[in-house]
N, C-alpha and C positions, 0 to 999 in steps of 0.2 A: 273814730271807731266805725267800722263798716257794719251795716245792718242788712240782714236778709229777712224779708217779710214773706210768710207763706200763706197761701190759701189753704183751706182744710179739705173740704170734700172734693175728691177727684184729683187732689194734688198730694197731700200727705197720706190720706187714707181712702180706701175704696169703701164708700158708705152706701153704694147704690142698692144693694139687696135689701138692707134694712129700711131705706127710704121708700122703696117700692112696696115693701111689705106693709109699711104704715099707711100708704095711700090706699092699698087694697083693703086693709082693715077698716079704713074710713068708709070706703064704698060699700063694704058688706054691712056696716052699721046703717047705711042709708038705704039698704034693701036691694043692693046689687051684688052680683058675684065678683069674682076676681076680674079686674078690668085691665090692669097694667102688667107688662111682662118684660122680657129681656130686650124688646125693641125700644123700651122707654128709658134706658139707662141714661142717655144724654139729658132727657127731660128731667130726670130725677135730680141731676146736679144743678138744675136751674131753680130748684126750690119746691116747697110743698104746694104753693098756689099753681105753679106750672103743671105739676102732676095732676092736680084736681081738674084743671081746664082740659088737659089731654084726656083724662078719663071720661069726663062728661061729653067731650067731642066724640070719643069712640063709642060711647053708649047711644049717641044721637039724642041725648036729653037736652032740652032747652034749659039754659041757665043764665044767670046774670052774676055780676060781681058780688052782689049781696049773698047769693048762694055759696059762692066760694068763701066769703068771709065767715059764713055760718059753719061751713064744713071744716075750715082750717084748724080750729081748736081740737076737733076730734082727731085729725091727722097728727097734730103735735103730741097729743096724749098717747096715741098708739105708738108713735116713734119713740117717745120717752120710755115706754115699757120695754121696747126691744132694741134700744139704740146700739148695743154692741153684740147682737146675736151673731151677725155674719161679718161685721166691719173689722177690717184689719189694716194696719199701717202697710203702705207699699214697701216692697223689698228694698232694703238699704236706706230707708228714710231716717230711721233713728240714728244709724251710724253716721249719716251725712250731717245731721243736725249737731251731733256730738263733735264731729270734726270741725265744724264752723265755730262752735263755742271754744274748742281747744285752741283754735287759731286766734282767739281774742275778738271774735265777732259777736254782735248782738243778734238774737233771733226772736221773732214774734209772729203772731198769727193775725191775719185780717180776713174774716169770713162773713158771708151773708147768712150763716146759720144763726138762729137766736142765741144770745149769749149763754143762757143757762144750759142749753143743750150742748153747745160747743164745749163748755167747761166740763160738763158731766161726761161727755164722750172721751175727752182727753184724760180725765181722771180714771175712767174705767180701763182705758188702753194703757194706763201707767206711764204716760208721757207728758203730763201737764207741767212738771217741773223743768222740762227741757226748754220751755219757752218763757221769755221774760215778760211777755204781755199777750193778751188776747183782746182783740176788738171785734165784736160781733155785730149782728144785724141791728140790734137795738141799743148799742153803746152810745151812739150819737143819733141825732134826728134823721141823718141820711145814711145811705149804705153804698157800697161799690155799685157802679163805677165812679160815683162821686169820690174825689181824691181825699176828702176829709178823714174817713176812717183809716186809710193807709197812712196818712200823715200822723194821725194819732197813734197808730201802732208803732211808728218809728219813734215818736216823741216819748212814749211810755218806757222805752228801753234806753233812753238817753242818746239816741242816735241823731244823725243829720240826714235829712231827705236827700241832700246832694251826694251823700255817700251810702245810698241804699238802693235796693232792688227788690223786685217782687217775683216770686215763683208761683205760678198758677197753672190753670188748665183750660180756661175758657175765654171767650171773647170779652166777657165782663172784666176779667183780669187784665187783658190787653188794653182795654179802654181805661181802666184804672191807672195803669202805668203811664199811659199817654197823658192823662189828666194831671198826674202828679209830676210828670217830667222825669221819670226814672226808667231804667232798663227793665225789661220783663223777660223771664225765661219761662216758656210753656212746656209742660211735660207731655211726652208723646205716648205715655202709658195710661193716660186718663181716658175719659169717656169718648173723646173724639179721636184719640189715637194720633197718627201722623197728620191727620187733617188740620191740626192747629197751625201747620206751616202756612196755611192760607192767610193767617193773621199777621204774618211778617213780624214776629217778635224779634228782639235782639238776639235771642238764642233759643234753641230747642234742647230739651233735656231728655235723653233717651233712657238714662238710668241714674239713680241717685249717687252712685259711686263717682260720677263725673262732676257733681255739683261743686265741691270745693275749688277745683281748678277753674270751672266756669265763672264762679264768683270773683276769683282773682283776676280773671280776664276782663270782666265787665266793670268791676269797681277798681280801676287802676289807681 
């Protein structure tokens, strides 16, 4: 059975606006105004801690990793409150996943978003049942680009790593694919756009309508 593993943020769904809003809510609680904006979309897809570091850098406020650790729970709480305010699945994503399932393939998610937030987001978007498994940031002791979460995402749907591939949007996904020894397709409609071509993935995905054919080509 062929298996397709998807990243979540920036690949299946555009979560950037809600992530940035959560970071700004955190900064407001810390006594600052709105700090992050549309320039920080790519940073948002690198996680909450990355947004906090970017915000403190922009403010010119001295900080250490302990400050990040203390602020991070505030950000997560704010994000949980507004997790689906602006987030939407990318056009064609649901239909593409359904087509893969109809063709007898297994599909799962491997994300660096905390498990409970990923589960809640998929539930609110009404798509959790489309995916046979979800492996998040805290499912295992390690996260992407370590290959272990990817391998677990394949194992949980009864697949074989040798007949699997990853669909993602960032360098983290590219590194994960290399570490696991599987082909990677990077979407060009994510935060970095066509710039992901610099990572030399096995394929670029310009639109989800092309995914079923791309999978058949990469997983011969």
